[in-house]
GUVEXVO-335271 format. One record per residue: residue number from 1; residue in three letters; x, y, z of N, C-alpha, C in turn; chain. Coordinates in pm, 1 decimal, always signed. Atoms other than C-alpha are relative to their C-alpha. Layout:
BEGIN
 resi resn     n_px     n_py     n_pz    ca_px    ca_py    ca_pz     c_px     c_py     c_pz chain
  NUM  ala        X        Y        Z        X        Y        Z        X        Y        Z     A
...
//
This chain:
BEGIN
 resi resn     n_px     n_py     n_pz    ca_px    ca_py    ca_pz     c_px     c_py     c_pz chain
    1  met    +81.4     +4.3   -103.9   -634.2   -302.1   -452.1   -109.7   -119.7    -32.3     A
    2  asp    +89.5   +114.0     +0.1   -883.9   -584.7   -372.6   -123.6    +48.6    -94.4     A
    3  gln   +118.6    -29.8    +93.9  -1162.4   -595.4   -652.3   -126.3    +30.5    +85.4     A
    4  arg   +124.6     -4.4    -78.4  -1433.1   -635.0   -384.9    -22.8   +136.1    +63.1     A
    5  ile     +7.1   -124.0    -56.9  -1352.1   -308.5   -229.6    -49.1   +103.3   -101.9     A
    6  ala    +41.8    -81.6   +111.0  -1374.5   -130.3   -561.3   -150.4    -19.9    -38.3     A
    7  glu   +136.0    +23.0    +21.9  -1705.1   -298.9   -629.5   -100.5    +42.3    +97.2     A
    8  gln    +77.4    -43.6   -112.0  -1847.1   -228.1   -288.7    -28.1   +150.6    -11.3     A
    9  asn    +14.1   -144.4     -8.0  -1778.7   +146.2   -328.3    -26.1    +74.5   -136.5     A
   10  ala    +23.8    -53.8   +127.3  -1840.4   +191.8   -692.3   -104.5   +109.9    -14.1     A
   11  ala   +115.1    -98.8     +8.7  -2166.0   +363.1   -649.3    +36.9   +133.6    +71.5     A
   12  gln    -38.9   -119.6    -63.3  -2005.5   +618.6   -416.6   +122.2    +72.0    -78.9     A
   13  asn   -114.6    -61.3    +65.0  -1692.9   +674.9   -620.7     +4.6    -52.8   -152.3     A
   14  thr    +19.8    +55.6   +139.1  -1739.9   +658.9   -987.9   +128.9    -43.4    -68.5     A
   15  ser   -126.4    +48.9    +60.8  -1368.6   +603.1  -1072.7    +31.1   -145.4    +48.8     A
   16  gly    -34.2   +126.6    -49.4  -1361.4   +294.0   -852.1   +134.9     -9.6    +66.9     A
   17  gln   -121.9    -10.3    -62.4  -1035.9   +403.2   -713.4     +0.8    +50.9   +134.1     A
   18  his     +0.0    -32.2   -139.0   -960.9   +419.8   -349.2   +147.9    +19.9    +46.2     A
   19  thr   -119.5    -14.8    -67.4   -674.8   +553.7   -147.0    +12.2    -69.7   +121.3     A
   20  ile    -26.9    +69.8   -132.2   -531.6   +319.5   +112.4   +126.3    +36.0    +46.4     A
   21  glu   -127.8    -40.8    -56.6   -266.5   +450.6   +342.0     -2.0    -45.8   +145.5     A
   22  ile    -18.6    +52.9   -135.2   -112.5   +327.6   +669.3    +95.7    +99.8    +67.1     A
   23  thr    -99.2    -95.2    -71.8    +43.4   +587.7   +906.2    -16.7    -20.4   +151.7     A
   24  leu     +7.7     +7.3   -147.3   +118.7   +614.1  +1275.9    -93.3   +119.5    +42.8     A
   25  ala    +77.1   -103.1    -59.3   -125.9   +810.2  +1490.6    +99.7    +95.7    +75.2     A
   26  lys    -86.0   -102.3    -57.9    +44.4  +1131.1  +1601.2    -78.0   +106.5    +80.3     A
   27  thr    +77.1   -115.5    -56.6   -234.0  +1378.1  +1673.1   -116.3    -41.2    +74.1     A
   28  asp   +120.7    +35.9    -72.7   -536.1  +1398.1  +1899.4   -106.1    -38.0   -102.5     A
   29  ala    +92.9    +30.5    +98.5   -741.1  +1385.6  +1584.8    +14.3   -144.9    -52.8     A
   30  asp    -38.5   +142.6    +44.4   -567.3  +1060.3  +1469.8    -49.7   -101.8   +116.2     A
   31  ile    +45.0    +81.0   -105.6   -650.0   +903.5  +1815.1   -144.8     -0.8     +4.5     A
   32  ala   +158.6     -5.0     +6.4  -1020.0  +1023.0  +1808.8    -44.5    -80.8   -124.1     A
   33  asp    +53.4    +84.0   +116.6  -1041.2   +874.9  +1458.1    +17.4   -154.0    +14.0     A
   34  ser     -8.0   +152.1    -22.9   -923.4   +536.5  +1580.6    -97.7    -67.8    +97.0     A
   35  tyr    +78.9    +56.0   -107.8  -1166.0   +506.3  +1865.6   -118.3    -93.5    -47.6     A
   36  ala    +96.1    +92.9    +36.1  -1462.6   +354.7  +1675.3    +33.9   -128.7    -34.9     A
   37  val    -53.6   +126.2    +45.9  -1253.1    +92.9  +1523.3    +54.1    -83.6   +118.8     A
   38  val    -51.4    +68.8   -118.3  -1064.4     -0.2  +1838.6   -110.5    -48.0    +95.2     A
   39  lys   +101.7    +29.7    -92.1  -1381.6     +0.3  +2036.9    -70.2   -147.1    -39.5     A
   40  glu    +46.9   +133.1    +40.7  -1484.6   -309.2  +1829.5    +64.4   -110.2    +57.4     A
   41  leu    -90.2    +96.6    -60.5  -1200.8   -501.9  +1976.1     -5.3     +6.3   +159.4     A
   42  arg     -8.9    -20.1   -144.4  -1183.9   -349.8  +2325.2   -139.3    +78.6    +40.2     A
   43  thr   +132.7    -31.9    -23.8  -1558.5   -322.7  +2408.7    -14.2    +76.8   +140.6     A
   44  his     +5.3    -71.0   -127.7  -1487.1   -205.3  +2761.1    +37.2   +151.5    -11.7     A
   45  met    -43.2   -136.7    +18.9  -1350.0   +127.4  +2619.7   -136.0    +77.9    -38.3     A
   46  thr   +136.5    -62.8    +33.6  -1689.6   +311.5  +2631.3     -3.8   +159.0    +10.3     A
   47  asp    -20.5   -152.3    -10.2  -1560.9   +671.8  +2683.0   +101.1    +47.5    -89.9     A
   48  ala   -105.8    -32.4   +107.7  -1380.4   +824.4  +2388.9    +99.6    +87.3    +72.0     A
   49  asp   -107.4    -92.2    -56.0  -1209.4  +1088.6  +2616.9    +96.1    -85.8    +91.4     A
   50  ala    -91.8    +90.7    -91.0  -1083.1   +812.1  +2862.2    +89.7    -75.7    -95.0     A
   51  tyr    -69.3    +70.3    +95.7   -966.0   +613.9  +2554.6   +103.8    +79.2    -50.3     A
   52  ala   -107.9    -90.3    +58.2   -770.3   +910.2  +2415.2    +98.7    +18.3   +115.7     A
   53  ala    -90.1    -21.8   -109.9   -612.9   +973.3  +2756.6    +83.6   -122.2    +19.3     A
   54  gln    -68.6   +116.5    -21.8   -517.8   +608.3  +2784.1   +104.4    -22.9   -112.9     A
   55  ile    -94.8    +12.9   +116.0   -356.2   +595.1  +2428.4   +113.8    +92.4    +21.1     A
   56  arg   -103.8    -77.3    -12.3   -162.9   +899.2  +2510.3   +100.5    -37.4   +115.1     A
   57  arg    -88.7    +58.2   -119.9    -33.8   +741.5  +2845.0    +92.6   -116.7    -60.1     A
   58  gln    -69.7   +118.6    +46.3    +60.1   +434.8  +2655.3    +99.4    +49.2    -96.3     A
   59  met    -88.6    -49.7    +85.8   +226.8   +636.5  +2385.1   +138.2    +56.4    +71.4     A
   60  glu   -113.9    -48.7    -67.0   +455.8   +796.3  +2642.6    +85.0   -118.7    +49.2     A
   61  asp    -66.3   +117.6    -32.6   +556.0   +441.5  +2727.6    +49.9    -87.7   -110.1     A
   62  gly    -45.5    +71.4   +126.8   +644.1   +331.6  +2365.6   -102.1    -63.7    -83.8     A
   63  tyr   +110.9    +52.1    +93.4   +306.7   +236.3  +2219.5    -15.1    +71.2   -120.2     A
   64  asn    +25.5    -60.6   +128.3   +242.0   +308.0  +1864.3   -133.1    -49.1    -62.9     A
   65  met   +129.9    +33.2    +50.9    -94.9   +300.9  +1685.6     +0.0    +28.0   -155.0     A
   66  ala     +3.2    -17.8   +143.4    -85.0   +223.0  +1303.3   -152.9     +5.9    -35.5     A
   67  leu   +128.9    -26.1    +48.7   -394.4   +358.7  +1126.9     -2.4    -33.6   -152.1     A
   68  leu    +22.2    +23.9   +136.6   -510.0   +208.3   +797.1   -121.9    +72.3    -46.5     A
   69  arg   +117.7    -86.5    +53.9   -733.0   +461.7   +611.1    -25.2    -31.8   -136.1     A
   70  ile    +53.0    +30.7   +130.0   -938.4   +401.2   +305.5    -73.4   +130.2    -30.3     A
   71  asp    +52.1   -123.4    +33.3  -1020.1   +733.9   +142.1    -20.6    +90.5   +119.2     A
   72  gly     -5.3    -78.1   -126.1   -936.4   +903.9   +471.5    -62.9    -51.1   +118.4     A
   73  glu    +76.1    +57.3   -118.7  -1160.8   +689.1   +692.8    +85.0    -98.8    +59.3     A
   74  val    -79.3   +109.5    -61.7   -993.6   +469.6   +947.1    -76.5   -119.4    -10.9     A
   75  ala    +73.3   +131.1    +23.4  -1077.6   +110.8   +863.1    +60.2   -108.0    +74.1     A
   76  gly    -67.2   +105.3    -76.2   -815.0    -75.7  +1067.7   +103.8    +70.0    +84.2     A
   77  cys    -97.6    -54.4    -90.5   -592.0    -13.6  +1359.7    +91.6   -104.2    +52.3     A
   78  gly    -99.6    +99.5    -54.3   -266.6   -192.1  +1483.4    +83.0    +63.3   +100.5     A
   79  gly    -75.3    -40.3    -99.8   -124.7   -109.2  +1822.3   +112.3    -85.4    +33.6     A
   80  phe   -114.7    +81.8    -16.1   +222.7   -218.9  +1896.8   +102.3    +63.7    +81.1     A
   81  arg   -126.8    -42.4    -77.4   +543.5   -189.9  +2098.0   +116.7    -87.2    -51.7     A
   82  val   -118.8    +76.4    +20.1   +891.0   -303.2  +2036.9    +63.2    -14.0   +138.4     A
   83  his    -56.9    +42.3   -143.1  +1053.9   -489.5  +2335.1   +127.6    -69.2    -34.1     A
   84  glu   -107.2    +85.9     +9.2  +1374.5   -659.8  +2398.4    +13.6    -72.7   +130.7     A
   85  thr     -6.0    +88.4   -118.5  +1401.0   -950.4  +2646.3   +112.5    -99.6    -13.6     A
   86  leu    -94.3   +110.6     +5.0  +1652.9  -1225.0  +2741.6    -53.5   -123.6    -80.3     A
   87  ser    +65.9   +126.7    +57.4  +1403.6  -1494.5  +2632.3    -24.2    +20.9   -150.3     A
   88  arg    +40.8    -13.9   +138.2  +1296.9  -1341.3  +2291.3    +96.0    +73.7    -80.8     A
   89  gly    -74.6    -92.4    +96.5  +1559.1  -1086.7  +2188.7    -89.2   +109.1    -30.1     A
   90  arg    +81.3   -119.2    +40.6  +1413.2   -785.9  +2012.7   -119.4    -49.2    -83.5     A
   91  tyr   +119.7    +49.9    +67.5  +1059.2   -842.7  +1907.6   -115.4   +114.0     +2.9     A
   92  met   +119.7   -102.4     +5.0   +735.2   -643.3  +1821.8   -120.7    -86.6    +51.5     A
   93  tyr   +133.0    +48.1    -64.7   +424.3   -708.9  +2042.0   -116.2    +75.6    -57.4     A
   94  val   +125.9    -61.4    +44.8    +99.4   -634.7  +1863.2   -108.2     -8.9    +97.3     A
   95  glu    +98.8     +1.7   -104.0   -145.8   -543.2  +2129.8   -145.0    +10.5    -46.2     A
   96  asp   +136.5    -17.4    +51.4   -443.5   -443.5  +1925.0     +1.6     -0.3   -149.6     A
   97  leu     +1.0    +17.8   +140.4   -515.3   -551.3  +1572.2   -139.8    -18.4    -39.1     A
   98  val   +138.3     -3.1    +28.7   -872.1   -467.7  +1438.3    -22.9    +68.7   -127.8     A
   99  thr    +66.2    -66.2   +111.3  -1056.2   -396.2  +1120.0   -137.5    +31.0    +21.4     A
  100  ser   +135.6    -24.0    -20.1  -1387.8   -232.6  +1118.7    -87.1   -102.0    -57.7     A
  101  pro    +96.8   +108.3    +61.4  -1680.2   -472.8  +1053.8    -31.2    +37.6   -142.2     A
  102  lys    +45.6    -24.9   +135.9  -1783.1   -297.1   +735.8   +109.0    -16.1    -92.8     A
  103  his   -107.1    +23.6    +90.4  -1431.7   -333.6   +595.8    +72.2   -131.7     +8.1     A
  104  arg    -59.6   +139.7     -8.0  -1368.7   -695.9   +685.7    -17.8    -72.8   -123.6     A
  105  ser     +3.6   +103.3   +115.7  -1302.4   -965.6   +428.1    +27.8    +66.7   -136.8     A
  106  phe    -48.0    -75.9   +122.4  -1154.7   -708.6   +171.4   +159.9     -3.0    -13.4     A
  107  gly   -148.8     +0.9     +2.1   -784.7   -782.3   +243.8    +74.5   +110.0    +69.4     A
  108  leu    -68.3   -117.6    -59.4   -723.5   -474.4   +455.6    +76.2    -47.4   +130.9     A
  109  gly    -72.7    +65.6   -110.3   -634.0   -688.3   +763.1   +133.5    -52.9    -37.1     A
  110  asp   -125.3    +34.7    +46.5   -371.1   -848.9   +550.2    +99.2   +106.8    -29.0     A
  111  lys    -81.4   -112.7    +29.1   -241.3   -516.6   +440.6    +64.2    +55.3   +133.6     A
  112  leu    -42.1    -63.7   -127.3   -216.8   -383.9   +801.0   +102.2   -105.9    +62.0     A
  113  phe   -100.0   +111.1    -53.6    -55.9   -719.7   +922.5   +129.6     -3.7    -63.9     A
  114  asp   -128.4     -2.0    +81.8   +201.4   -708.6   +646.9    +77.6   +124.8    +31.5     A
  115  trp    -68.9   -117.1    -32.5   +280.8   -350.7   +725.0    +70.6     -1.0   +142.9     A
  116  leu    -65.5    +27.4   -132.8   +341.6   -431.0  +1092.6   +112.0    -83.2     +0.4     A
  117  ala   -117.4    +74.6    +14.6   +556.9   -710.4   +998.0   +128.0    +64.3    -60.9     A
  118  ala   -101.4    -68.6    +69.3   +762.5   -494.1   +764.5    +70.9   +106.6   +104.0     A
  119  gln    -52.7   -113.5   -100.9   +790.7   -224.6  +1048.7    +90.8    -82.3   +100.0     A
  120  ala    -84.4    +89.4    -95.6   +920.5   -515.6  +1288.3   +132.4    -41.6    -56.6     A
  121  arg   -128.4    +29.0    +60.2  +1179.3   -612.0  +1039.1    +82.2   +120.8     -6.6     A
  122  glu    -74.3   -125.9     +8.0  +1282.3   -251.9   +988.6    +65.9    +40.6   +133.5     A
  123  lys    -43.3    -41.5   -130.2  +1329.0   -204.2  +1359.1    +84.1   -106.8    +61.1     A
  124  gly   -100.1    +94.2    -47.6  +1554.0   -509.1  +1385.5    -61.5   -118.7    +82.9     A
  125  cys    +74.5   +105.4    -76.9  +1289.6   -746.7  +1536.4    +30.8   -146.3    -58.5     A
  126  ala    -10.9   +141.2    +48.8  +1350.0  -1123.3  +1519.9   -140.0    -64.2     -9.7     A
  127  gln   +141.7    +58.7     +5.9   +974.3  -1191.7  +1559.8   -102.0   +104.8    +29.9     A
  128  met   +110.1    -79.5    -22.8   +634.4  -1037.8  +1582.9   -104.4    -85.4    +76.4     A
  129  glu    +87.3    +84.6    -90.4   +388.6  -1163.4  +1859.4   -125.0    +76.2    +16.9     A
  130  ile   +125.1    -60.8    -40.3    +27.0  -1115.2  +1944.1    -68.6   -100.2    +79.6     A
  131  ile    +72.7    +89.4    -77.2   -181.5  -1254.9  +2210.7   -155.1    +12.2    -36.8     A
  132  ser   +137.1     -4.4    +51.4   -544.5  -1344.9  +2106.9    -82.9    -77.0    +80.9     A
  133  gly    +95.0    +72.2    -95.3   -825.0  -1436.4  +2329.7    -42.2   -136.2    -55.9     A
  134  val    +38.5   +145.3    +44.2   -925.2  -1808.1  +2323.8   -128.9    +11.1    -72.7     A
  135  gln   +127.7     +2.7    +66.8  -1271.0  -1703.7  +2196.0     +3.6    +54.6   -136.7     A
  136  arg    -17.1    -67.3   +139.0  -1142.6  -1532.0  +1875.6    +37.9    -90.8   -106.4     A
  137  gly    -35.9    +97.4   +101.2  -1148.3  -1823.8  +1639.7    +28.1    +57.2   -148.9     A
  138  asp    -15.4    -61.0   +120.5  -1172.2  -1606.2  +1333.7   +137.6    +64.1     -9.4     A
  139  ala   -119.8    -63.0     -5.8   -870.6  -1417.1  +1439.9   +106.3   -103.7    -17.8     A
  140  his   -111.1   +112.9     -5.1   -671.9  -1742.6  +1513.2    +24.3    -60.4   -142.1     A
  141  arg     -3.9    +47.7   +128.2   -754.3  -1866.6  +1163.3    +87.7   +104.7    -88.3     A
  142  phe    -86.3    -97.7    +61.0   -617.3  -1534.1  +1021.3   +141.8     -2.4    +39.8     A
  143  tyr   -138.6    +13.8    -34.7   -303.1  -1553.5  +1214.2    +72.5   -124.5    -48.0     A
  144  his    -64.7   +129.4    +56.6   -229.9  -1912.8  +1125.0    +23.5    +16.4   -159.2     A
  145  arg     -5.8    -21.4   +144.6   -296.6  -1815.8   +757.4   +119.1    +94.0    -21.0     A
  146  lys   -116.8    -92.0     +6.0    -37.7  -1539.4   +816.3   +136.0    -63.3    +43.1     A
  147  arg    -96.6    +79.2    -47.2   +207.7  -1811.7   +921.3    +57.2    +22.9   +138.4     A
  148  met    -26.3    -11.7   -137.1   +199.7  -1736.2  +1284.6    -19.8   -136.3    +71.5     A
  149  thr     +0.0   +121.5    -85.2   +250.9  -2029.2  +1530.6    -17.1    +21.2   +145.5     A
  150  val     +9.6    -19.1   -145.0   +145.5  -2097.2  +1872.7   +125.7    -45.8    +71.3     A
  151  lys   -128.7    +40.9    -63.9   +461.8  -2106.5  +2091.3    -18.9     +7.2   +145.2     A
  152  ala     -4.0     -1.4   -146.7   +344.5  -2049.9  +2450.3   -156.3    +11.0    +39.9     A
  153  phe   +127.5    -37.6    -64.7    +43.1  -2036.9  +2679.6    +24.9   +132.5    +83.8     A
  154  gln     -2.9   -115.2    -84.8    -17.1  -1709.5  +2844.7    -81.0    -28.7   +130.2     A
  155  leu    +62.9    +26.5   -128.7   -102.7  -1755.5  +3214.2    -10.2   +128.0    +83.8     A
  156  val    +44.0   -134.7    -58.0   -265.9  -1473.7  +3414.9    -39.4    -15.0   +151.7     A
  157  leu    +32.9     -8.0   -138.1   -289.1  -1420.0  +3793.6    -71.9   +130.9    +23.6     A
  158  pro    +65.7   -124.6    -33.6   -560.4  -1158.5  +3864.2    +40.5    +59.1   +137.2     A
  159  leu    -49.0    -62.0   -127.9   -436.5   -913.3  +4137.5   -106.4    +95.7    +51.2     A
  160  ala    +82.7    -91.0    -58.7   -734.8   -697.2  +4183.0   -144.0    -53.5    -25.3     A
//
């Protein structure tokens, strides 16, 4: 584990050991636990109940939410789907990737990203994609460091 995490929490945990686990959200409690972290990225999600209902609807349509927990607390989330298209073949689309502010810069985002990439490989995907807002410079540096490349522009036509 990253030494900085152990140092940061040494006062709270005398052993300096922390449990990091990544699992898929399955229960209402898992979804509720993810809300505070996802809200950091999706600031328009201001109602926890509406968030939970939307996640459930998305799950019915193939959405998955990976939860990275440190000592049981959700510290990062990665929402994703697996798609198959003529242009890309089989690929994983990461819709939401976020680490809580107090857990940033400790390597947890790397762990979550690597876990998602491993899941994509396991599911037979040829690539993993993410769309990141043009204003998210720190995220872009992270993705480039993880060997992601810019392959296209996303063009949007608002309909409402």
